[in-house]
C-alpha positions as CSV (number, residue, x, y, z in Angstrom):
1,M,69.5,104.4,188.4
2,P,66.4,103.7,190.5
3,L,64.6,100.5,189.7
4,N,61.4,102.4,188.7
5,E,63.3,104.5,186.2
6,S,63.9,103.3,182.6
7,K,66.8,104.3,180.5
8,P,65.8,106.9,177.9
9,T,65.6,105.7,174.3
10,A,67.8,107.1,171.6
11,D,64.9,109.0,170.2
12,E,64.1,110.5,173.6
13,T,67.8,111.5,174.0
14,V,67.7,113.3,170.6
15,T,64.5,115.1,171.6
16,T,66.0,116.2,174.9
17,L,69.2,117.5,173.4
18,L,67.4,119.5,170.7
19,R,65.0,121.0,173.3
20,Q,67.8,122.0,175.6
21,A,69.8,123.6,172.7
22,R,66.7,125.6,171.6
23,Q,66.1,126.8,175.1
24,T,69.7,127.9,175.5
25,L,69.7,129.7,172.1
26,T,66.5,131.6,172.7
27,A,67.2,132.7,176.3
28,P,67.8,136.4,177.2
29,G,71.1,137.6,175.7
30,A,71.4,134.6,173.4
31,P,71.6,135.0,169.6
32,F,68.0,133.9,169.0
33,E,66.6,135.7,172.1
34,I,62.8,135.8,172.0
35,M,60.8,138.7,173.3
36,E,57.1,139.8,173.1
37,E,56.0,142.6,170.8
38,D,52.8,143.9,169.3
39,V,52.4,142.6,165.8
40,R,49.4,144.1,163.9
41,G,47.4,144.5,167.1
42,N,48.3,141.2,168.7
43,P,51.0,140.5,171.3
44,M,53.4,137.9,169.8
45,P,56.7,136.3,170.6
46,V,59.4,137.6,168.1
47,F,63.2,137.4,167.8
48,R,64.9,140.4,169.3
49,H,67.8,140.3,166.7
50,R,66.3,140.3,163.2
51,I,66.7,141.9,159.8
52,P,63.7,144.4,159.3
53,S,63.2,144.1,155.5
54,L,64.0,142.3,152.3
55,R,65.9,145.3,151.2
56,D,68.1,145.2,154.3
57,L,68.7,141.5,153.7
58,F,69.9,142.3,150.2
59,Q,72.3,144.9,151.6
60,T,73.9,142.4,154.0
61,S,74.8,140.3,151.0
62,R,77.5,142.8,149.8
63,R,79.8,141.5,152.5
64,H,80.1,138.2,150.6
65,D,81.9,140.1,147.8
66,T,83.6,137.8,145.4
67,R,82.0,134.5,146.6
68,T,79.9,132.9,143.9
69,Y,76.1,133.4,144.3
70,L,74.5,132.2,141.1
71,V,75.4,129.5,138.5
72,D,73.2,129.2,135.5
73,G,74.9,127.2,132.7
74,D,77.9,129.1,131.6
75,V,76.9,132.2,133.7
76,R,78.6,132.5,137.1
77,L,77.8,135.6,139.2
78,D,79.6,136.5,142.4
79,F,77.9,138.6,145.1
80,R,79.6,141.8,144.1
81,T,78.6,141.5,140.4
82,H,75.1,140.5,141.4
83,A,74.7,143.6,143.7
84,E,75.9,145.8,140.8
85,L,73.3,144.4,138.5
86,V,70.6,144.7,141.1
87,D,71.5,148.4,141.7
88,A,71.5,149.1,138.0
89,L,68.1,147.5,137.3
90,A,66.6,149.1,140.4
91,A,67.8,152.5,139.3
92,A,66.3,151.8,135.8
93,L,63.0,150.8,137.3
94,Q,62.7,154.0,139.3
95,T,63.8,156.4,136.5
96,E,63.3,154.9,133.1
97,F,60.2,152.8,133.9
98,R,58.7,155.1,136.6
99,V,58.0,152.3,139.1
100,R,56.8,153.7,142.4
101,P,56.8,152.3,145.9
102,G,54.1,149.7,146.3
103,D,53.7,149.1,142.5
104,R,53.5,145.5,141.5
105,V,56.1,144.4,139.0
106,A,55.4,140.9,137.6
107,L,58.1,138.2,137.0
108,Y,57.0,135.8,134.3
109,A,59.8,133.6,133.3
110,A,61.5,130.2,133.6
111,N,64.3,129.7,136.1
112,R,67.3,131.8,135.0
113,W,69.7,134.2,136.7
114,E,67.9,137.3,135.4
115,W,64.8,136.2,137.4
116,I,66.7,136.5,140.6
117,V,68.5,139.7,139.7
118,S,65.1,141.2,138.8
119,F,63.5,140.0,142.0
120,W,66.0,141.8,144.1
121,A,66.0,144.9,141.9
122,I,62.2,145.2,142.2
123,T,62.6,144.9,146.0
124,V,65.4,147.5,146.2
125,A,63.3,149.9,144.0
126,G,60.6,149.8,146.7
127,A,58.0,147.9,144.5
128,L,56.5,144.5,145.1
129,P,57.9,141.5,143.2
130,T,54.9,139.5,141.9
131,A,55.9,136.0,141.0
132,F,53.7,134.8,138.1
133,N,53.5,131.0,137.6
134,G,55.6,130.3,134.5
135,W,53.3,127.4,133.5
136,W,50.1,129.5,133.3
137,T,48.1,129.5,130.2
138,V,46.9,132.8,128.6
139,D,43.6,132.6,130.5
140,E,45.4,132.0,133.8
141,F,47.8,134.8,133.2
142,T,45.0,137.2,132.3
143,A,43.1,136.4,135.5
144,A,46.2,137.0,137.6
145,A,47.1,140.3,135.7
146,H,43.6,141.6,136.3
147,L,43.9,140.8,140.0
148,V,47.2,142.4,140.8
149,E,47.4,145.1,138.0
150,P,51.2,145.1,137.5
151,V,52.8,148.3,136.1
152,L,55.5,146.3,134.3
153,M,56.1,142.7,133.2
154,I,59.7,141.3,133.3
155,G,60.0,138.0,131.6
156,D,61.3,135.7,128.9
157,G,60.1,135.3,125.3
158,P,57.7,132.4,125.6
159,R,55.9,133.8,128.7
160,L,55.7,137.4,127.4
161,Q,54.2,136.0,124.2
162,R,51.4,134.5,126.3
163,A,51.1,137.9,128.0
164,A,50.8,139.6,124.6
165,E,48.1,137.1,123.6
166,S,46.0,138.2,126.6
167,G,45.3,141.5,124.9
168,L,46.3,143.5,128.0
169,A,48.3,146.6,127.3
170,L,51.2,146.0,129.7
171,P,54.7,147.5,129.5
172,M,57.2,144.7,129.1
173,L,60.9,144.3,129.8
174,R,62.3,141.3,127.8
175,M,65.1,139.4,129.6
176,D,66.8,138.4,126.3
177,E,66.2,141.5,124.1
178,D,65.9,144.5,126.5
179,L,67.6,143.7,129.8
180,P,71.3,143.7,128.7
181,A,70.9,147.3,127.3
182,V,69.0,148.5,130.3
183,L,71.7,147.2,132.6
184,D,74.4,148.9,130.6
185,R,72.6,152.2,130.6
186,H,72.3,152.3,134.3
187,R,75.5,150.5,135.4
188,R,77.2,152.1,138.4
189,L,74.0,154.1,139.3
190,S,72.4,153.8,142.7
191,P,68.6,153.6,143.3
192,A,66.9,156.1,145.6
193,P,66.0,154.7,149.0
194,T,62.4,154.3,149.9
195,P,60.9,153.9,153.4
196,V,59.7,150.5,154.5
197,S,58.5,148.8,157.7
198,E,58.4,145.2,158.8
199,D,54.7,144.8,158.3
200,D,54.6,146.4,154.9
201,P,53.9,144.1,151.9
202,A,57.2,142.6,150.6
203,M,56.0,140.5,147.7
204,L,53.1,138.8,146.2
205,I,53.3,135.0,145.8
206,F,50.4,133.1,144.1
207,T,49.0,130.0,145.7
208,S,49.0,126.9,143.6
209,G,45.4,127.3,142.6
210,T,44.2,123.7,143.2
211,T,40.7,125.1,144.1
212,G,39.9,127.5,141.3
213,R,41.8,130.6,140.3
214,A,45.1,131.2,142.1
215,K,45.1,133.8,144.8
216,A,47.9,136.3,145.4
217,V,49.3,136.1,149.0
218,T,50.6,139.3,150.4
219,V,53.7,138.5,152.3
220,P,55.1,141.0,154.8
221,H,58.8,141.7,155.2
222,R,58.6,140.3,158.8
223,A,57.8,136.8,157.4
224,V,61.0,136.5,155.4
225,S,63.1,137.7,158.4
226,G,61.3,135.3,160.7
227,H,61.8,132.4,158.4
228,L,65.5,133.0,158.2
229,Q,65.8,133.2,162.0
230,L,63.8,130.0,162.4
231,V,66.1,128.2,159.9
232,G,69.1,129.6,161.6
233,L,67.9,128.5,165.0
234,A,67.2,125.0,163.8
235,E,70.7,124.6,162.2
236,T,72.5,126.1,165.1
237,A,70.6,123.9,167.6
238,A,71.5,120.8,165.7
239,R,75.2,121.8,165.7
240,V,75.1,122.5,169.4
241,A,73.1,119.4,170.3
242,F,74.8,116.8,168.1
243,F,78.3,118.1,167.3
244,G,79.2,119.8,170.5
245,Q,79.7,123.2,169.0
246,P,79.7,126.1,171.5
247,V,76.7,128.5,171.7
248,P,77.6,131.6,169.7
249,A,77.3,135.0,171.3
250,A,74.5,137.3,170.1
251,D,77.0,139.6,168.3
252,D,79.1,137.0,166.8
253,P,79.4,137.4,163.0
254,V,77.8,134.6,161.0
255,P,80.5,132.9,159.0
256,A,79.9,132.5,155.2
257,S,78.5,129.1,154.2
258,D,80.3,126.8,151.8
259,D,77.0,125.2,150.7
260,V,76.2,124.7,147.0
261,V,72.4,124.7,146.7
262,L,70.7,123.0,143.8
263,V,67.5,124.5,142.4
264,T,65.4,122.2,140.3
265,S,61.9,123.6,141.1
266,P,60.4,126.9,139.9
267,L,61.6,130.1,141.5
268,F,58.1,131.5,141.5
269,H,57.2,129.1,144.3
270,V,57.6,129.9,147.9
271,S,59.6,126.7,148.6
272,M,62.5,127.9,146.3
273,L,62.4,131.5,147.5
274,Y,62.4,130.5,151.2
275,G,64.5,127.3,150.8
276,A,67.2,128.6,148.4
277,V,67.1,132.2,147.2
278,F,66.8,133.9,150.6
279,P,69.1,131.6,152.7
280,A,71.8,131.6,150.0
281,L,71.9,135.3,149.9
282,A,71.9,135.6,153.7
283,K,74.6,132.9,154.2
284,G,76.8,133.6,151.2
285,S,76.0,130.2,149.6
286,E,76.3,129.3,146.0
287,M,73.1,128.5,144.1
288,V,73.0,126.4,141.0
289,L,70.0,126.7,138.7
290,V,68.8,123.7,136.5
291,P,66.1,125.2,134.3
292,G,63.6,123.3,132.1
293,R,61.8,120.1,132.7
294,F,63.1,117.8,135.4
295,D,65.6,115.4,133.9
296,P,67.1,112.9,136.4
297,E,70.2,112.3,134.4
298,R,70.9,116.0,133.9
299,V,70.3,116.7,137.6
300,L,72.7,113.9,138.6
301,R,75.3,115.3,136.2
302,V,75.0,118.8,137.6
303,I,75.3,117.4,141.2
304,E,78.6,115.7,140.3
305,Q,80.0,118.6,138.3
306,E,79.2,121.4,140.7
307,R,79.7,119.3,143.9
308,V,76.2,120.2,145.1
309,T,75.8,119.9,148.9
310,M,72.1,120.7,149.3
311,W,69.0,119.8,147.3
312,M,65.3,120.2,147.9
313,A,63.6,117.3,146.1
314,L,60.0,118.5,145.8
315,G,57.1,116.5,144.4
316,S,57.9,113.7,142.1
317,A,61.6,114.7,141.7
318,A,62.7,112.3,144.5
319,P,61.1,109.0,143.2
320,R,62.0,109.9,139.6
321,L,65.7,110.4,140.4
322,C,65.9,107.4,142.7
323,A,64.5,105.2,139.8
324,S,66.9,106.6,137.2
325,P,69.5,104.1,135.8
326,A,72.0,107.0,135.8
327,L,72.0,107.0,139.6
328,G,74.5,104.1,139.9
329,R,76.9,105.8,137.5
330,S,76.9,109.2,139.3
331,D,78.9,110.6,142.2
332,T,76.5,112.0,144.8
333,S,79.0,112.0,147.7
334,S,79.1,115.8,147.9
335,V,75.4,116.0,148.9
336,R,75.2,116.6,152.7
337,V,71.6,117.8,153.2
338,L,68.4,116.7,151.5
339,G,65.1,118.4,151.9
340,V,61.7,117.1,150.8
341,G,58.3,118.8,150.9
342,G,55.4,120.2,148.9
343,A,53.3,117.4,150.2
344,P,53.8,114.5,152.7
345,V,56.6,112.1,151.6
346,S,56.1,108.5,152.3
347,P,58.6,106.4,154.3
348,A,59.4,104.4,151.2
349,V,60.5,107.5,149.3
350,Q,62.5,108.6,152.3
351,R,64.4,105.3,152.3
352,S,65.0,105.5,148.6
353,L,66.6,109.0,149.1
354,R,68.8,107.8,151.9
355,D,70.0,104.9,149.7
356,A,70.6,107.2,146.7
357,F,72.5,109.8,148.8
358,P,74.3,107.9,151.5
359,S,76.4,110.9,152.4
360,A,73.1,112.7,153.4
361,S,71.3,109.8,154.9
362,H,71.5,111.3,158.4
363,A,70.5,114.8,157.2
364,L,67.2,114.2,155.4
365,G,64.5,116.6,156.6
366,M,61.3,118.3,155.7
367,G,59.3,121.4,156.8
368,Y,55.6,122.2,157.0
369,T,54.1,125.5,156.0
370,S,52.0,127.2,153.4
371,T,52.4,130.4,151.4
372,E,49.8,132.0,153.7
373,A,51.7,131.0,156.8
374,G,54.7,133.1,155.8
375,A,57.4,131.1,157.5
376,T,58.1,127.5,158.3
377,V,55.6,126.2,160.9
378,A,57.3,122.9,161.9
379,S,60.2,120.9,160.7
380,I,61.9,117.5,161.3
381,N,65.2,116.1,160.2
382,G,68.1,113.8,160.9
383,P,67.6,111.0,163.5
384,E,64.2,112.3,164.6
385,Y,62.9,112.1,161.0
386,A,64.2,108.6,160.7
387,A,62.4,107.6,163.9
388,H,59.2,109.4,163.0
389,P,59.0,109.2,159.2
390,T,55.3,110.2,158.9
391,S,55.6,113.3,161.0
392,T,56.2,116.9,159.8
393,G,58.1,117.7,163.0
394,R,58.0,120.0,166.0
395,V,56.4,123.4,165.9
396,F,59.0,126.2,165.8
397,P,59.4,128.8,168.6
398,T,57.4,132.0,168.1
399,T,54.7,129.9,166.5
400,T,51.7,128.2,168.0
401,V,49.6,125.4,166.5
402,E,46.1,124.5,167.6
403,L,44.0,121.7,166.1
404,R,40.3,122.4,166.0
405,D,37.1,120.4,165.4
406,P,34.5,121.6,162.9
407,L,32.9,123.8,165.6
408,G,36.2,125.5,166.3
409,A,37.0,123.9,169.6
410,P,40.5,122.5,170.3
411,V,40.7,118.7,170.0
412,P,42.5,116.5,172.6
413,E,46.0,115.1,172.1
414,G,46.2,112.5,169.4
415,E,42.8,113.4,167.8
416,L,42.3,114.7,164.3
417,G,41.7,118.4,163.8
418,E,42.1,121.2,161.4
419,V,45.5,123.0,161.7
420,H,45.3,126.6,162.9
421,V,48.6,128.6,163.2
422,R,49.3,131.7,165.2
423,S,52.6,133.6,164.5
424,P,54.0,137.0,163.6
425,Y,54.7,135.9,160.1
426,L,51.2,135.3,158.6
427,M,50.2,136.8,155.3
428,L,48.6,140.2,155.4
429,G,45.8,138.7,153.3
430,Y,45.0,137.8,149.7
431,W,45.6,140.7,147.4
432,N,42.3,142.4,146.5
433,D,40.2,139.6,147.9
434,P,38.9,140.5,151.4
435,A,36.3,137.7,151.4
436,A,38.8,135.0,150.8
437,S,41.2,136.6,153.4
438,A,38.4,136.7,156.0
439,A,37.7,133.0,155.4
440,V,41.1,131.9,156.7
441,L,42.5,134.8,158.8
442,K,40.8,134.4,162.2
443,P,40.7,136.8,165.2
444,G,43.7,136.9,167.5
445,G,46.3,136.4,164.7
446,W,45.2,132.9,163.7
447,L,45.3,131.3,160.3
448,A,43.2,128.3,159.3
449,M,45.6,126.1,157.2
450,G,42.9,123.7,155.8
451,D,45.0,120.7,156.7
452,M,43.9,117.9,159.0
453,A,46.5,116.7,161.5
454,R,47.2,115.1,164.9
455,L,49.7,116.1,167.6
456,R,51.4,113.3,169.5
457,S,54.2,113.9,172.0
458,G,54.9,117.3,170.5
459,L,55.2,116.0,166.9
460,L,52.8,117.2,164.2
461,Y,51.3,114.6,161.8
462,I,49.6,116.0,158.8
463,D,46.9,113.6,157.7
464,S,45.1,115.1,154.7
465,R,43.5,118.2,153.4
466,A,40.1,118.5,155.1
467,R,38.3,118.5,151.8
468,D,40.2,115.4,150.7
469,M,39.1,113.1,153.5
470,I,37.2,110.0,152.1
471,L,34.1,108.8,153.8
472,V,33.3,105.1,153.0
473,S,30.1,103.9,154.7
474,A,30.6,106.5,157.5
475,E,34.3,105.4,158.0
476,N,37.0,108.0,157.5
477,V,39.8,107.1,155.1
478,S,42.9,109.2,154.9
479,P,44.2,109.3,151.3
480,T,47.7,109.9,152.6
481,E,47.7,106.6,154.6
482,V,46.6,104.6,151.5
483,E,49.2,106.4,149.3
484,Y,51.9,105.6,151.8
485,R,51.0,101.9,151.7
486,L,51.1,101.9,147.9
487,D,54.5,103.6,147.8
488,E,55.8,100.7,149.8
489,H,55.2,98.3,146.8
490,P,58.4,97.8,144.9
491,D,56.8,98.3,141.5
492,V,55.0,101.6,142.4
493,L,56.7,104.9,141.6
494,E,54.0,107.2,142.9
495,A,50.3,107.1,143.7
496,A,47.3,109.4,144.2
497,V,44.3,108.4,146.2
498,F,40.9,110.3,146.3
499,A,37.2,109.8,146.6
500,V,34.8,109.1,143.8
501,D,31.0,108.7,144.1
502,D,29.5,105.4,144.9
503,D,25.8,104.6,145.1
504,V,26.3,102.1,148.0
505,T,29.1,103.4,150.2
506,G,28.8,107.2,149.5
507,D,32.5,107.5,148.6
508,A,34.7,104.9,147.0
509,V,38.5,104.8,147.3
510,C,40.1,105.4,143.9
511,A,43.8,105.0,143.3
512,V,45.8,106.2,140.3
513,V,49.2,104.4,140.4
514,V,52.3,105.1,138.3
515,T,54.2,101.8,138.0
516,E,57.8,101.0,137.1
517,P,58.3,100.9,133.3
518,A,59.1,97.2,133.1
519,S,56.5,96.2,135.7
520,S,53.7,93.7,135.1
521,V,51.9,94.4,138.4
522,G,48.2,94.4,138.1
523,T,45.2,95.6,140.2
524,A,44.7,92.2,141.8
525,E,48.2,92.2,143.3
526,L,47.9,95.8,144.4
527,T,44.6,95.1,146.0
528,E,46.1,92.2,148.0
529,W,49.1,94.4,148.9
530,C,46.8,97.1,150.4
531,R,44.6,94.5,152.1
532,S,47.6,93.0,153.9
533,G,48.3,96.4,155.5
534,L,45.1,98.3,155.7
535,A,41.6,97.8,157.0
536,H,39.2,96.5,154.4
537,Y,37.3,99.8,153.9
538,K,40.6,101.6,153.1
539,V,41.5,99.4,150.2
540,P,40.9,101.0,146.8
541,T,38.0,99.5,144.9
542,Q,38.7,101.5,141.7
543,W,42.1,101.3,140.1
544,H,43.8,103.2,137.3
545,L,47.4,102.2,136.3
546,T,49.6,104.4,134.2
547,S,53.2,105.0,133.2
548,E,52.8,108.8,133.0
549,P,53.9,111.1,135.9
550,L,51.1,112.4,137.9
551,P,50.0,116.0,137.5
552,R,51.5,118.3,140.1
553,T,51.5,122.0,140.9
554,A,54.8,123.9,141.0
555,S,55.1,123.2,144.7
556,G,54.9,119.5,144.1
557,K,51.4,118.9,145.3
558,L,49.3,116.4,143.4
559,V,46.5,118.0,141.4
560,K,43.8,115.5,142.3
561,S,41.0,117.5,140.7
562,V,42.7,116.8,137.3
563,L,43.1,113.1,138.0
564,R,39.5,112.9,139.2
565,D,38.3,114.5,135.9
566,Q,40.5,112.1,133.9
567,V,39.1,109.1,135.8
568,T,35.6,110.3,135.2
569,D,36.3,110.8,131.5
570,T,38.1,107.4,131.5
571,T,41.2,108.9,129.9
572,I,43.6,107.0,132.1
573,D,44.3,103.4,131.2
574,S,42.7,101.1,133.7
């Protein structure tokens, strides 16, 4: 080696291997070959080999036959039985319920196997599955129903009772009372095919609604297909780069997966649809539902009993499980892959997960996207995530990210800017809300994500929502940075940091901190802890300590507006 050349670091070697594998896999003739195509009036890079619609994706699942697809308590459905149930319900929707192509059919239920069967049946019938948030109140349900005007509600008893209290005259199909008879009446019937194209609406998924009423995102079929291709590319590149597996041919059949995927978050959220339901169907994986409120002991018991191999630990699930006394009594050795997301995850929480699941310590990862983005924008996992724990990873092929200043100009490398994404997979718009759509969908196929970030050496670092940035005496304070520092304290389970008004500094840094149950830590100690690792103006000056979990959306995002209101009303113990 010449004297002026340095030996590459382990991190640089990982990066090089992954980049080379991706280039090989996306080259002409390769299984993930990329070509250019017109997408809704804009030339875009797309995958040559792709599934054109959700309905086609469902049809491919028939090849998995007697492999187990769904586990829900005592119910175990293989792919063949699942397909038969989907066909029966789709035929019923078309004939008995007169559902037409493009109609919205609402799903309003807790996690259960009938939710998934209903989702696919609505798709096969040519209608739009519309995932209603199972936690909505009557008022929230009413607003959503007025917005999307479903022709039918499919749900469980408690949710449909809320729907009835809205006063809206909506036809209802009750999962417990009506669905078994409907399936029996239409068993062995086939639904009529309906035409569909890649850029037709595939489903409506509601945003979390942290800024007013939730909006319904219109997701095209192309987005789901693109997401699955991107995930497949990432997984294949890792196998080629790190395990020496050969590059598959473009026409090689994809072998069925032996993964057992644990689902603990709501199915109505895009993370579970994209992270569990769609990939499991495509790959022939088993999916285990754990409905109801998150219970660490119950989750650990299911992991051990079902030999779970993959789990997406969204929101507060990770720190709560890692703090559970049941962890030491549980066998988690089957878990090979862990995913985190919904919001940035601090290095401290990442370390806790690696300690809790040593068999997956080298396969922890996260992805960055939004419901509006339609497919994963960037991801990071394994050794690269360990080396860069505050990054959300590298931007995927077929996707472009640009960071812009308040005037819309691109910012230089390393500087903070608002994330803009350009890809073939973006939403078609917010349903029945052209003004809100125009505010985020920009000319040329761009989407304004609303997040602030930096790009360094090809890695994306999400800093904060633009509206969450705190300004203390003209100094910018990132809530995420302060939250990460607090998460490092051994007595802190989770923390939320946001701005409150201050007559002198404009904004003051306020922290709501959930402490360990037996902890005696106080605000003085936490102040010193922050001061030892942060500039003085970033240290919280208002503290609120609590033992209650922080409020989160279904996607795991902190609902800071609720916390801010509680702090103002002094309803949190200080």
